[in-house]
N, CA, C, O and the ligand as a Tripos MOL2 file, in Angstrom:
@<TRIPOS>MOLECULE
protein
  313   311    79     0     0
PROTEIN
NO_CHARGES

@<TRIPOS>ATOM
      1 N           0.8510   -1.1940    0.0000 N.3       1 MET1
      2 CA          0.0000    0.0000    0.0000 C.3       1 MET1
      3 C           0.8840    1.2410    0.0000 C.2       1 MET1
      4 O           1.7980    1.3700    0.8150 O.2       1 MET1
      5 N           0.6020    2.1300   -0.9080 N.am      2 LEU2
      6 CA          1.3730    3.3660   -1.0010 C.3       2 LEU2
      7 C           0.6530    4.5030   -0.2900 C.2       2 LEU2
      8 O          -0.5400    4.7310   -0.4900 O.2       2 LEU2
      9 N           1.3970    5.1990    0.5340 N.am      3 ARG3
     10 CA          0.8280    6.3840    1.1690 C.3       3 ARG3
     11 C           1.7250    7.5690    0.8660 C.2       3 ARG3
     12 O           2.9510    7.4590    0.8730 O.2       3 ARG3
     13 N           1.1130    8.6690    0.6070 N.am      4 THR4
     14 CA          1.8880    9.8730    0.3910 C.3       4 THR4
     15 C           2.3600   10.4100    1.7330 C.2       4 THR4
     16 O           1.5690   10.6270    2.6500 O.2       4 THR4
     17 N           3.6570   10.6160    1.8240 N.am      5 MET5
     18 CA          4.2040   11.1240    3.0740 C.3       5 MET5
     19 C           4.9230   12.4320    2.7920 C.2       5 MET5
     20 O           5.7590   12.5120    1.8920 O.2       5 MET5
     21 N           4.6030   13.4240    3.5430 N.am      6 ILE6
     22 CA          5.2300   14.7260    3.3610 C.3       6 ILE6
     23 C           6.1000   15.0130    4.5770 C.2       6 ILE6
     24 O           5.6660   14.8500    5.7180 O.2       6 ILE6
     25 N           7.3310   15.4420    4.3230 N.am      7 GLU7
     26 CA          8.2200   15.8100    5.4240 C.3       7 GLU7
     27 C           8.2300   17.3180    5.6030 C.2       7 GLU7
     28 O           8.3810   18.0780    4.6460 O.2       7 GLU7
     29 N           8.0650   17.7270    6.8400 N.am      8 HIS8
     30 CA          8.0650   19.1480    7.1630 C.3       8 HIS8
     31 C           9.1760   19.4060    8.1650 C.2       8 HIS8
     32 O           9.3620   18.6250    9.0980 O.2       8 HIS8
     33 N           9.9170   20.4940    7.9840 N.am      9 GLY9
     34 CA         10.9690   20.8360    8.9350 C.3       9 GLY9
     35 C          10.6400   22.1290    9.6620 C.2       9 GLY9
     36 O          10.1480   23.0870    9.0650 O.2       9 GLY9
     37 N          10.9190   22.1440   10.9660 N.am     10 TYR10
     38 CA         10.6390   23.3430   11.7660 C.3      10 TYR10
     39 C          11.7790   23.5780   12.7380 C.2      10 TYR10
     40 O          12.5540   22.6740   13.0490 O.2      10 TYR10
     41 N          11.8640   24.8090   13.2090 N.am     11 THR11
     42 CA         12.8290   25.1160   14.2540 C.3      11 THR11
     43 C          12.0760   25.5360   15.5140 C.2      11 THR11
     44 O          11.1860   26.3850   15.4780 O.2      11 THR11
     45 N          12.4600   24.9160   16.6250 N.am     12 VAL12
     46 CA         11.8280   25.1740   17.9150 C.3      12 VAL12
     47 C          12.9220   25.5470   18.9050 C.2      12 VAL12
     48 O          13.9540   24.8790   18.9610 O.2      12 VAL12
     49 N          12.7160   26.5900   19.6780 N.am     13 SER13
     50 CA         13.7190   26.9520   20.6760 C.3      13 SER13
     51 C          13.1820   26.7220   22.0840 C.2      13 SER13
     52 O          11.9720   26.6930   22.3050 O.2      13 SER13
     53 N          14.0980   26.5590   23.0260 N.am     14 GLY14
     54 CA         13.7350   26.3930   24.4250 C.3      14 GLY14
     55 C          13.8330   24.9680   24.9320 C.2      14 GLY14
     56 O          13.6940   24.7240   26.1300 O.2      14 GLY14
     57 N          14.0710   24.0260   24.0320 N.am     15 MET15
     58 CA         14.1720   22.6290   24.4750 C.3      15 MET15
     59 C          15.5730   22.3640   25.0190 C.2      15 MET15
     60 O          16.5660   22.8370   24.4660 O.2      15 MET15
     61 N          15.6420   21.5910   26.1240 N.am     16 SER16
     62 CA         16.9550   21.3440   26.7120 C.3      16 SER16
     63 C          17.2280   19.8880   27.0590 C.2      16 SER16
     64 O          18.3570   19.5460   27.4100 O.2      16 SER16
     65 N          16.2410   19.0370   26.9700 N.am     17 CYS17
     66 CA         16.4970   17.6400   27.3370 C.3      17 CYS17
     67 C          15.4880   16.7150   26.6600 C.2      17 CYS17
     68 O          14.6190   17.1550   25.9070 O.2      17 CYS17
     69 N          15.6270   15.4520   26.9430 N.am     18 GLY18
     70 CA         14.7520   14.4700   26.3220 C.3      18 GLY18
     71 C          13.2900   14.6360   26.6940 C.2      18 GLY18
     72 O          12.3900   14.3080   25.9210 O.2      18 GLY18
     73 N          13.0730   15.1560   27.9010 N.am     19 HIS19
     74 CA         11.6860   15.3730   28.3260 C.3      19 HIS19
     75 C          11.0390   16.4580   27.4670 C.2      19 HIS19
     76 O           9.8660   16.3540   27.1070 O.2      19 HIS19
     77 N          11.8030   17.4910   27.1440 N.am     20 CYS20
     78 CA         11.3070   18.5640   26.2780 C.3      20 CYS20
     79 C          10.9460   17.9720   24.9200 C.2      20 CYS20
     80 O           9.8780   18.2450   24.3710 O.2      20 CYS20
     81 N          11.8530   17.1580   24.3890 N.am     21 ALA21
     82 CA         11.6210   16.5430   23.0820 C.3      21 ALA21
     83 C          10.3650   15.6900   23.1140 C.2      21 ALA21
     84 O           9.5910   15.6740   22.1570 O.2      21 ALA21
     85 N          10.1670   14.9860   24.2100 N.am     22 GLN22
     86 CA          8.9970   14.1260   24.3430 C.3      22 GLN22
     87 C           7.7140   14.9530   24.3530 C.2      22 GLN22
     88 O           6.7210   14.5680   23.7360 O.2      22 GLN22
     89 N           7.7320   16.0780   25.0460 N.am     23 SER23
     90 CA          6.5540   16.9450   25.1070 C.3      23 SER23
     91 C           6.1840   17.4590   23.7200 C.2      23 SER23
     92 O           5.0170   17.4370   23.3270 O.2      23 SER23
     93 N           7.1960   17.9230   22.9830 N.am     24 VAL24
     94 CA          6.9600   18.4410   21.6390 C.3      24 VAL24
     95 C           6.4490   17.3240   20.7280 C.2      24 VAL24
     96 O           5.5240   17.5160   19.9380 O.2      24 VAL24
     97 N           7.0700   16.1640   20.8580 N.am     25 THR25
     98 CA          6.6630   15.0210   20.0380 C.3      25 THR25
     99 C           5.2030   14.6590   20.2880 C.2      25 THR25
    100 O           4.4450   14.4090   19.3500 O.2      25 THR25
    101 N           4.8180   14.6320   21.5560 N.am     26 GLU26
    102 CA          3.4380   14.2640   21.8870 C.3      26 GLU26
    103 C           2.4360   15.2680   21.3210 C.2      26 GLU26
    104 O           1.4010   14.8760   20.7820 O.2      26 GLU26
    105 N           2.7370   16.5460   21.4420 N.am     27 GLU27
    106 CA          1.8030   17.5620   20.9430 C.3      27 GLU27
    107 C           1.6920   17.5040   19.4160 C.2      27 GLU27
    108 O           0.5930   17.5750   18.8660 O.2      27 GLU27
    109 N           2.8270   17.3750   18.7430 N.am     28 LEU28
    110 CA          2.8010   17.3590   17.2760 C.3      28 LEU28
    111 C           2.1610   16.0800   16.7550 C.2      28 LEU28
    112 O           1.4960   16.0980   15.7190 O.2      28 LEU28
    113 N           2.3540   14.9800   17.4570 N.am     29 THR29
    114 CA          1.7470   13.7250   17.0380 C.3      29 THR29
    115 C           0.2230   13.8160   17.1060 C.2      29 THR29
    116 O          -0.4810   13.0730   16.4220 O.2      29 THR29
    117 N          -0.2770   14.7280   17.9320 N.am     30 GLY30
    118 CA         -1.7110   14.9060   18.0540 C.3      30 GLY30
    119 C          -2.3580   15.6330   16.8900 C.2      30 GLY30
    120 O          -3.5830   15.6640   16.7810 O.2      30 GLY30
    121 N          -1.5460   16.2190   16.0190 N.am     31 LEU31
    122 CA         -2.1160   16.9260   14.8620 C.3      31 LEU31
    123 C          -2.6060   15.9120   13.8250 C.2      31 LEU31
    124 O          -1.9890   14.8620   13.6480 O.2      31 LEU31
    125 N          -3.6970   16.2160   13.1470 N.am     32 PRO32
    126 CA         -4.2440   15.3020   12.1450 C.3      32 PRO32
    127 C          -3.2350   14.9780   11.0420 C.2      32 PRO32
    128 O          -2.6120   15.8800   10.4810 O.2      32 PRO32
    129 N          -3.0770   13.7040   10.7390 N.am     33 GLY33
    130 CA         -2.2370   13.2990    9.6260 C.3      33 GLY33
    131 C          -0.7890   13.0380    9.9850 C.2      33 GLY33
    132 O          -0.0410   12.4800    9.1830 O.2      33 GLY33
    133 N          -0.3830   13.4370   11.1880 N.am     34 VAL34
    134 CA          1.0180   13.2690   11.5700 C.3      34 VAL34
    135 C           1.2850   11.8180   11.9470 C.2      34 VAL34
    136 O           0.5610   11.2220   12.7440 O.2      34 VAL34
    137 N           2.3460   11.2600   11.3520 N.am     35 THR35
    138 CA          2.6680    9.8680   11.6150 C.3      35 THR35
    139 C           3.9790    9.7030   12.3830 C.2      35 THR35
    140 O           4.1790    8.6980   13.0650 O.2      35 THR35
    141 N           4.8660   10.6860   12.2730 N.am     36 GLU36
    142 CA          6.1720   10.5290   12.9130 C.3      36 GLU36
    143 C           6.7770   11.8960   13.1960 C.2      36 GLU36
    144 O           6.6640   12.8190   12.3890 O.2      36 GLU36
    145 N           7.4160   12.0130   14.3420 N.am     37 VAL37
    146 CA          8.0590   13.2660   14.7250 C.3      37 VAL37
    147 C           9.4730   12.9680   15.2000 C.2      37 VAL37
    148 O           9.6770   12.1180   16.0660 O.2      37 VAL37
    149 N          10.4450   13.6690   14.6340 N.am     38 ASP38
    150 CA         11.8370   13.5380   15.0820 C.3      38 ASP38
    151 C          12.2940   14.8840   15.6320 C.2      38 ASP38
    152 O          12.2210   15.9010   14.9420 O.2      38 ASP38
    153 N          12.7610   14.8860   16.8680 N.am     39 VAL39
    154 CA         13.2140   16.1160   17.5010 C.3      39 VAL39
    155 C          14.7000   16.0220   17.7920 C.2      39 VAL39
    156 O          15.1660   15.0460   18.3810 O.2      39 VAL39
    157 N          15.4460   17.0420   17.3760 N.am     40 ASP40
    158 CA         16.8610   17.1400   17.7260 C.3      40 ASP40
    159 C          16.9910   18.2870   18.7220 C.2      40 ASP40
    160 O          16.9590   19.4600   18.3490 O.2      40 ASP40
    161 N          17.1380   17.9300   19.9880 N.am     41 VAL41
    162 CA         17.1800   18.9500   21.0380 C.3      41 VAL41
    163 C          18.3580   19.9060   20.8440 C.2      41 VAL41
    164 O          18.2320   21.1090   21.0680 O.2      41 VAL41
    165 N          19.5040   19.3620   20.4260 N.am     42 ALA42
    166 CA         20.7150   20.1690   20.3030 C.3      42 ALA42
    167 C          20.5610   21.2940   19.2830 C.2      42 ALA42
    168 O          21.0310   22.4090   19.5100 O.2      42 ALA42
    169 N          19.9050   21.0060   18.1650 N.am     43 THR43
    170 CA         19.7770   22.0220   17.1140 C.3      43 THR43
    171 C          18.4080   22.6910   17.1320 C.2      43 THR43
    172 O          18.2270   23.7380   16.5120 O.2      43 THR43
    173 N          17.4590   22.1100   17.8230 N.am     44 GLY44
    174 CA         16.1080   22.6560   17.8210 C.3      44 GLY44
    175 C          15.3360   22.3000   16.5720 C.2      44 GLY44
    176 O          14.2350   22.8000   16.3400 O.2      44 GLY44
    177 N          15.9240   21.4300   15.7690 N.am     45 ARG45
    178 CA         15.2330   21.0780   14.5310 C.3      45 ARG45
    179 C          14.2470   19.9360   14.7640 C.2      45 ARG45
    180 O          14.5490   18.9300   15.4060 O.2      45 ARG45
    181 N          13.0620   20.1430   14.2120 N.am     46 VAL46
    182 CA         11.9950   19.1590   14.3600 C.3      46 VAL46
    183 C          11.5280   18.7430   12.9710 C.2      46 VAL46
    184 O          11.1620   19.5890   12.1550 O.2      46 VAL46
    185 N          11.5390   17.4560   12.7080 N.am     47 VAL47
    186 CA         11.0520   16.9380   11.4420 C.3      47 VAL47
    187 C           9.7450   16.1950   11.6920 C.2      47 VAL47
    188 O           9.6710   15.2840   12.5170 O.2      47 VAL47
    189 N           8.7260   16.6080   10.9610 N.am     48 VAL48
    190 CA          7.4090   15.9910   11.1180 C.3      48 VAL48
    191 C           7.0310   15.3130    9.8070 C.2      48 VAL48
    192 O           7.0370   15.9430    8.7500 O.2      48 VAL48
    193 N           6.7050   14.0350    9.8800 N.am     49 ARG49
    194 CA          6.2220   13.3400    8.6940 C.3      49 ARG49
    195 C           4.7090   13.2100    8.8210 C.2      49 ARG49
    196 O           4.1820   12.7870    9.8500 O.2      49 ARG49
    197 N           4.0350   13.5830    7.7500 N.am     50 ALA50
    198 CA          2.5800   13.5880    7.8080 C.3      50 ALA50
    199 C           1.9930   13.1730    6.4780 C.2      50 ALA50
    200 O           2.6390   13.2750    5.4350 O.2      50 ALA50
    201 N           0.7610   12.7050    6.5290 N.am     51 GLU51
    202 CA          0.0710   12.2870    5.3120 C.3      51 GLU51
    203 C          -0.6030   13.4760    4.6270 C.2      51 GLU51
    204 O          -1.1500   13.3420    3.5320 O.2      51 GLU51
    205 N          -0.5590   14.6050    5.2610 N.am     52 THR52
    206 CA         -1.2130   15.7980    4.7190 C.3      52 THR52
    207 C          -0.3030   17.0020    4.8900 C.2      52 THR52
    208 O           0.7030   16.9490    5.5970 O.2      52 THR52
    209 N          -0.6760   18.0820    4.2320 N.am     53 ALA53
    210 CA         -0.0080   19.3440    4.4960 C.3      53 ALA53
    211 C          -0.4000   19.7740    5.9020 C.2      53 ALA53
    212 O          -1.4750   19.4190    6.3860 O.2      53 ALA53
    213 N           0.4610   20.5320    6.5530 N.am     54 LEU54
    214 CA          0.1730   20.9930    7.9070 C.3      54 LEU54
    215 C           0.0360   22.5070    7.9080 C.2      54 LEU54
    216 O           0.8150   23.2130    7.2680 O.2      54 LEU54
    217 N          -0.9530   22.9930    8.6260 N.am     55 ALA55
    218 CA         -1.1110   24.4380    8.7660 C.3      55 ALA55
    219 C          -0.0720   24.9400    9.7630 C.2      55 ALA55
    220 O           0.0740   24.3920   10.8560 O.2      55 ALA55
    221 N           0.6540   25.9990    9.3660 N.am     56 GLU56
    222 CA          1.7150   26.5000   10.2400 C.3      56 GLU56
    223 C           1.1530   26.9200   11.6030 C.2      56 GLU56
    224 O           1.8170   26.7490   12.6250 O.2      56 GLU56
    225 N          -0.0420   27.4570   11.6190 N.am     57 ASP57
    226 CA         -0.6420   27.8720   12.8950 C.3      57 ASP57
    227 C          -0.8800   26.6810   13.8170 C.2      57 ASP57
    228 O          -0.7610   26.8000   15.0360 O.2      57 ASP57
    229 N          -1.2180   25.5270   13.2310 N.am     58 ASP58
    230 CA         -1.4370   24.3330   14.0410 C.3      58 ASP58
    231 C          -0.1250   23.8680   14.6570 C.2      58 ASP58
    232 O          -0.0700   23.4760   15.8230 O.2      58 ASP58
    233 N           0.9340   23.9200   13.8480 N.am     59 VAL59
    234 CA          2.2510   23.5030   14.3420 C.3      59 VAL59
    235 C           2.7090   24.4540   15.4410 C.2      59 VAL59
    236 O           3.2050   24.0270   16.4840 O.2      59 VAL59
    237 N           2.5380   25.7340   15.1930 N.am     60 ARG60
    238 CA          2.9240   26.7350   16.1980 C.3      60 ARG60
    239 C           2.1490   26.5020   17.5060 C.2      60 ARG60
    240 O           2.7130   26.5670   18.5990 O.2      60 ARG60
    241 N           0.8620   26.2320   17.3660 N.am     61 GLY61
    242 CA          0.0250   26.0000   18.5450 C.3      61 GLY61
    243 C           0.4700   24.7870   19.3360 C.2      61 GLY61
    244 O           0.4910   24.8130   20.5660 O.2      61 GLY61
    245 N           0.8310   23.7130   18.6240 N.am     62 ALA62
    246 CA          1.2640   22.4880   19.2960 C.3      62 ALA62
    247 C           2.5800   22.7200   20.0350 C.2      62 ALA62
    248 O           2.7560   22.2620   21.1640 O.2      62 ALA62
    249 N           3.4940   23.4320   19.3930 N.am     63 VAL63
    250 CA          4.7940   23.7130   20.0130 C.3      63 VAL63
    251 C           4.6030   24.5770   21.2570 C.2      63 VAL63
    252 O           5.2320   24.3400   22.2880 O.2      63 VAL63
    253 N           3.7360   25.5750   21.1540 N.am     64 GLU64
    254 CA          3.5100   26.4590   22.2980 C.3      64 GLU64
    255 C           2.7690   25.7200   23.4140 C.2      64 GLU64
    256 O           3.0040   25.9710   24.5960 O.2      64 GLU64
    257 N           1.8810   24.8180   23.0320 N.am     65 GLU65
    258 CA          1.1640   24.0170   24.0280 C.3      65 GLU65
    259 C           2.1530   23.1760   24.8420 C.2      65 GLU65
    260 O           1.9590   22.9420   26.0350 O.2      65 GLU65
    261 N           3.2130   22.7290   24.1680 N.am     66 ALA66
    262 CA          4.2400   21.9360   24.8450 C.3      66 ALA66
    263 C           5.1370   22.8120   25.7170 C.2      66 ALA66
    264 O           5.8970   22.3060   26.5430 O.2      66 ALA66
    265 N           5.0420   24.1280   25.5270 N.am     67 GLY67
    266 CA          5.7940   25.0490   26.3710 C.3      67 GLY67
    267 C           7.0510   25.6230   25.7450 C.2      67 GLY67
    268 O           7.9240   26.1370   26.4460 O.2      67 GLY67
    269 N           7.1420   25.5350   24.4120 N.am     68 PHE68
    270 CA          8.3500   26.0100   23.7530 C.3      68 PHE68
    271 C           8.0260   27.0690   22.7000 C.2      68 PHE68
    272 O           6.8630   27.4030   22.4730 O.2      68 PHE68
    273 N           9.0680   27.5880   22.0670 N.am     69 THR69
    274 CA          8.8840   28.6830   21.1230 C.3      69 THR69
    275 C           9.0530   28.2160   19.6890 C.2      69 THR69
    276 O          10.0720   27.6340   19.3180 O.2      69 THR69
    277 N           8.0360   28.4840   18.8980 N.am     70 TYR70
    278 CA          8.0830   28.1380   17.4790 C.3      70 TYR70
    279 C           8.8430   29.2250   16.7380 C.2      70 TYR70
    280 O           8.4620   30.3950   16.7850 O.2      70 TYR70
    281 N           9.9210   28.8440   16.0510 N.am     71 GLU71
    282 CA         10.7490   29.8310   15.3650 C.3      71 GLU71
    283 C          10.4790   29.9140   13.8640 C.2      71 GLU71
    284 O          10.8240   30.9070   13.2240 O.2      71 GLU71
    285 N           9.8720   28.8890   13.3120 N.am     72 GLY72
    286 CA          9.5770   28.9340   11.8790 C.3      72 GLY72
    287 C           9.9050   27.6260   11.1850 C.2      72 GLY72
    288 O          10.2990   26.6440   11.8150 O.2      72 GLY72
    289 N           9.7350   27.6360    9.8760 N.am     73 THR73
    290 CA         10.0250   26.4360    9.1170 C.3      73 THR73
    291 C          11.5380   26.3240    8.9390 C.2      73 THR73
    292 O          12.2610   27.3200    8.9820 O.2      73 THR73
    293 N          11.9950   25.0930    8.7400 N.am     74 ALA74
    294 CA         13.4250   24.8570    8.5580 C.3      74 ALA74
    295 C          13.6200   23.9760    7.3350 C.2      74 ALA74
    296 O          12.8000   23.1090    7.0370 O.2      74 ALA74
    297 N          14.7100   24.2120    6.6410 N.am     75 SER75
    298 CA         15.0390   23.3930    5.4920 C.3      75 SER75
    299 C          15.3340   21.9720    5.9330 C.2      75 SER75
    300 O          15.9260   21.7510    6.9900 O.2      75 SER75
    301 N          14.9210   21.0160    5.1260 N.am     76 LEU76
    302 CA         15.2120   19.6120    5.4420 C.3      76 LEU76
    303 C          16.5530   19.2100    4.8930 C.2      76 LEU76
    304 O          17.0660   18.1400    5.2200 O.2      76 LEU76
    305 N          17.1290   20.0570    4.0600 N.am     77 VAL77
    306 CA         18.4290   19.7570    3.4790 C.3      77 VAL77
    307 C          19.4520   20.7020    4.0870 C.2      77 VAL77
    308 O          19.3240   21.9210    3.9730 O.2      77 VAL77
    309 N          20.4670   20.1400    4.7330 N.am     78 SER78
    310 CA         21.4830   21.0150    5.2980 C.3      78 SER78
    311 C          22.8050   20.2940    5.4050 C.2      78 SER78
    312 O          23.7890   20.8740    5.8620 O.2      78 SER78
    313 CU         13.6620   19.3000   29.0620 Cu       79 CU79
@<TRIPOS>BOND
     1     1     2 1
     2     2     3 1
     3     3     4 2
     4     3     5 am
     5     5     6 1
     6     6     7 1
     7     7     8 2
     8     7     9 am
     9     9    10 1
    10    10    11 1
    11    11    12 2
    12    11    13 am
    13    13    14 1
    14    14    15 1
    15    15    16 2
    16    15    17 am
    17    17    18 1
    18    18    19 1
    19    19    20 2
    20    19    21 am
    21    21    22 1
    22    22    23 1
    23    23    24 2
    24    23    25 am
    25    25    26 1
    26    26    27 1
    27    27    28 2
    28    27    29 am
    29    29    30 1
    30    30    31 1
    31    31    32 2
    32    31    33 am
    33    33    34 1
    34    34    35 1
    35    35    36 2
    36    35    37 am
    37    37    38 1
    38    38    39 1
    39    39    40 2
    40    39    41 am
    41    41    42 1
    42    42    43 1
    43    43    44 2
    44    43    45 am
    45    45    46 1
    46    46    47 1
    47    47    48 2
    48    47    49 am
    49    49    50 1
    50    50    51 1
    51    51    52 2
    52    51    53 am
    53    53    54 1
    54    54    55 1
    55    55    56 2
    56    55    57 am
    57    57    58 1
    58    58    59 1
    59    59    60 2
    60    59    61 am
    61    61    62 1
    62    62    63 1
    63    63    64 2
    64    63    65 am
    65    65    66 1
    66    66    67 1
    67    67    68 2
    68    67    69 am
    69    69    70 1
    70    70    71 1
    71    71    72 2
    72    71    73 am
    73    73    74 1
    74    74    75 1
    75    75    76 2
    76    75    77 am
    77    77    78 1
    78    78    79 1
    79    79    80 2
    80    79    81 am
    81    81    82 1
    82    82    83 1
    83    83    84 2
    84    83    85 am
    85    85    86 1
    86    86    87 1
    87    87    88 2
    88    87    89 am
    89    89    90 1
    90    90    91 1
    91    91    92 2
    92    91    93 am
    93    93    94 1
    94    94    95 1
    95    95    96 2
    96    95    97 am
    97    97    98 1
    98    98    99 1
    99    99   100 2
   100    99   101 am
   101   101   102 1
   102   102   103 1
   103   103   104 2
   104   103   105 am
   105   105   106 1
   106   106   107 1
   107   107   108 2
   108   107   109 am
   109   109   110 1
   110   110   111 1
   111   111   112 2
   112   111   113 am
   113   113   114 1
   114   114   115 1
   115   115   116 2
   116   115   117 am
   117   117   118 1
   118   118   119 1
   119   119   120 2
   120   119   121 am
   121   121   122 1
   122   122   123 1
   123   123   124 2
   124   123   125 am
   125   125   126 1
   126   126   127 1
   127   127   128 2
   128   127   129 am
   129   129   130 1
   130   130   131 1
   131   131   132 2
   132   131   133 am
   133   133   134 1
   134   134   135 1
   135   135   136 2
   136   135   137 am
   137   137   138 1
   138   138   139 1
   139   139   140 2
   140   139   141 am
   141   141   142 1
   142   142   143 1
   143   143   144 2
   144   143   145 am
   145   145   146 1
   146   146   147 1
   147   147   148 2
   148   147   149 am
   149   149   150 1
   150   150   151 1
   151   151   152 2
   152   151   153 am
   153   153   154 1
   154   154   155 1
   155   155   156 2
   156   155   157 am
   157   157   158 1
   158   158   159 1
   159   159   160 2
   160   159   161 am
   161   161   162 1
   162   162   163 1
   163   163   164 2
   164   163   165 am
   165   165   166 1
   166   166   167 1
   167   167   168 2
   168   167   169 am
   169   169   170 1
   170   170   171 1
   171   171   172 2
   172   171   173 am
   173   173   174 1
   174   174   175 1
   175   175   176 2
   176   175   177 am
   177   177   178 1
   178   178   179 1
   179   179   180 2
   180   179   181 am
   181   181   182 1
   182   182   183 1
   183   183   184 2
   184   183   185 am
   185   185   186 1
   186   186   187 1
   187   187   188 2
   188   187   189 am
   189   189   190 1
   190   190   191 1
   191   191   192 2
   192   191   193 am
   193   193   194 1
   194   194   195 1
   195   195   196 2
   196   195   197 am
   197   197   198 1
   198   198   199 1
   199   199   200 2
   200   199   201 am
   201   201   202 1
   202   202   203 1
   203   203   204 2
   204   203   205 am
   205   205   206 1
   206   206   207 1
   207   207   208 2
   208   207   209 am
   209   209   210 1
   210   210   211 1
   211   211   212 2
   212   211   213 am
   213   213   214 1
   214   214   215 1
   215   215   216 2
   216   215   217 am
   217   217   218 1
   218   218   219 1
   219   219   220 2
   220   219   221 am
   221   221   222 1
   222   222   223 1
   223   223   224 2
   224   223   225 am
   225   225   226 1
   226   226   227 1
   227   227   228 2
   228   227   229 am
   229   229   230 1
   230   230   231 1
   231   231   232 2
   232   231   233 am
   233   233   234 1
   234   234   235 1
   235   235   236 2
   236   235   237 am
   237   237   238 1
   238   238   239 1
   239   239   240 2
   240   239   241 am
   241   241   242 1
   242   242   243 1
   243   243   244 2
   244   243   245 am
   245   245   246 1
   246   246   247 1
   247   247   248 2
   248   247   249 am
   249   249   250 1
   250   250   251 1
   251   251   252 2
   252   251   253 am
   253   253   254 1
   254   254   255 1
   255   255   256 2
   256   255   257 am
   257   257   258 1
   258   258   259 1
   259   259   260 2
   260   259   261 am
   261   261   262 1
   262   262   263 1
   263   263   264 2
   264   263   265 am
   265   265   266 1
   266   266   267 1
   267   267   268 2
   268   267   269 am
   269   269   270 1
   270   270   271 1
   271   271   272 2
   272   271   273 am
   273   273   274 1
   274   274   275 1
   275   275   276 2
   276   275   277 am
   277   277   278 1
   278   278   279 1
   279   279   280 2
   280   279   281 am
   281   281   282 1
   282   282   283 1
   283   283   284 2
   284   283   285 am
   285   285   286 1
   286   286   287 1
   287   287   288 2
   288   287   289 am
   289   289   290 1
   290   290   291 1
   291   291   292 2
   292   291   293 am
   293   293   294 1
   294   294   295 1
   295   295   296 2
   296   295   297 am
   297   297   298 1
   298   298   299 1
   299   299   300 2
   300   299   301 am
   301   301   302 1
   302   302   303 1
   303   303   304 2
   304   303   305 am
   305   305   306 1
   306   306   307 1
   307   307   308 2
   308   307   309 am
   309   309   310 1
   310   310   311 1
   311   311   312 2
@<TRIPOS>SUBSTRUCTURE
     1 MET1         2 RESIDUE 1 A MET
     2 LEU2         6 RESIDUE 1 A LEU
     3 ARG3        10 RESIDUE 1 A ARG
     4 THR4        14 RESIDUE 1 A THR
     5 MET5        18 RESIDUE 1 A MET
     6 ILE6        22 RESIDUE 1 A ILE
     7 GLU7        26 RESIDUE 1 A GLU
     8 HIS8        30 RESIDUE 1 A HIS
     9 GLY9        34 RESIDUE 1 A GLY
    10 TYR10       38 RESIDUE 1 A TYR
    11 THR11       42 RESIDUE 1 A THR
    12 VAL12       46 RESIDUE 1 A VAL
    13 SER13       50 RESIDUE 1 A SER
    14 GLY14       54 RESIDUE 1 A GLY
    15 MET15       58 RESIDUE 1 A MET
    16 SER16       62 RESIDUE 1 A SER
    17 CYS17       66 RESIDUE 1 A CYS
    18 GLY18       70 RESIDUE 1 A GLY
    19 HIS19       74 RESIDUE 1 A HIS
    20 CYS20       78 RESIDUE 1 A CYS
    21 ALA21       82 RESIDUE 1 A ALA
    22 GLN22       86 RESIDUE 1 A GLN
    23 SER23       90 RESIDUE 1 A SER
    24 VAL24       94 RESIDUE 1 A VAL
    25 THR25       98 RESIDUE 1 A THR
    26 GLU26      102 RESIDUE 1 A GLU
    27 GLU27      106 RESIDUE 1 A GLU
    28 LEU28      110 RESIDUE 1 A LEU
    29 THR29      114 RESIDUE 1 A THR
    30 GLY30      118 RESIDUE 1 A GLY
    31 LEU31      122 RESIDUE 1 A LEU
    32 PRO32      126 RESIDUE 1 A PRO
    33 GLY33      130 RESIDUE 1 A GLY
    34 VAL34      134 RESIDUE 1 A VAL
    35 THR35      138 RESIDUE 1 A THR
    36 GLU36      142 RESIDUE 1 A GLU
    37 VAL37      146 RESIDUE 1 A VAL
    38 ASP38      150 RESIDUE 1 A ASP
    39 VAL39      154 RESIDUE 1 A VAL
    40 ASP40      158 RESIDUE 1 A ASP
    41 VAL41      162 RESIDUE 1 A VAL
    42 ALA42      166 RESIDUE 1 A ALA
    43 THR43      170 RESIDUE 1 A THR
    44 GLY44      174 RESIDUE 1 A GLY
    45 ARG45      178 RESIDUE 1 A ARG
    46 VAL46      182 RESIDUE 1 A VAL
    47 VAL47      186 RESIDUE 1 A VAL
    48 VAL48      190 RESIDUE 1 A VAL
    49 ARG49      194 RESIDUE 1 A ARG
    50 ALA50      198 RESIDUE 1 A ALA
    51 GLU51      202 RESIDUE 1 A GLU
    52 THR52      206 RESIDUE 1 A THR
    53 ALA53      210 RESIDUE 1 A ALA
    54 LEU54      214 RESIDUE 1 A LEU
    55 ALA55      218 RESIDUE 1 A ALA
    56 GLU56      222 RESIDUE 1 A GLU
    57 ASP57      226 RESIDUE 1 A ASP
    58 ASP58      230 RESIDUE 1 A ASP
    59 VAL59      234 RESIDUE 1 A VAL
    60 ARG60      238 RESIDUE 1 A ARG
    61 GLY61      242 RESIDUE 1 A GLY
    62 ALA62      246 RESIDUE 1 A ALA
    63 VAL63      250 RESIDUE 1 A VAL
    64 GLU64      254 RESIDUE 1 A GLU
    65 GLU65      258 RESIDUE 1 A GLU
    66 ALA66      262 RESIDUE 1 A ALA
    67 GLY67      266 RESIDUE 1 A GLY
    68 PHE68      270 RESIDUE 1 A PHE
    69 THR69      274 RESIDUE 1 A THR
    70 TYR70      278 RESIDUE 1 A TYR
    71 GLU71      282 RESIDUE 1 A GLU
    72 GLY72      286 RESIDUE 1 A GLY
    73 THR73      290 RESIDUE 1 A THR
    74 ALA74      294 RESIDUE 1 A ALA
    75 SER75      298 RESIDUE 1 A SER
    76 LEU76      302 RESIDUE 1 A LEU
    77 VAL77      306 RESIDUE 1 A VAL
    78 SER78      310 RESIDUE 1 A SER
    79 CU79       313 GROUP 0 **** ****
């Protein structure tokens, strides 16, 4: 079965440990269509894989709900 998967990159500031990463992961996983979240605490880069496009406001809301600061989209290639 083929599913369309879209990768989205974001930058989040304020995370300092694995617990922070877990909080962000849980909130973002709650967004519709999200299947996987990878958080790099050291760089603040968050990669979200989803079956749909994501509204930036929804992502910002999830990050803020977790207690961190949404800085914007990030390139997936670096
Ligand atoms: Cu922490």
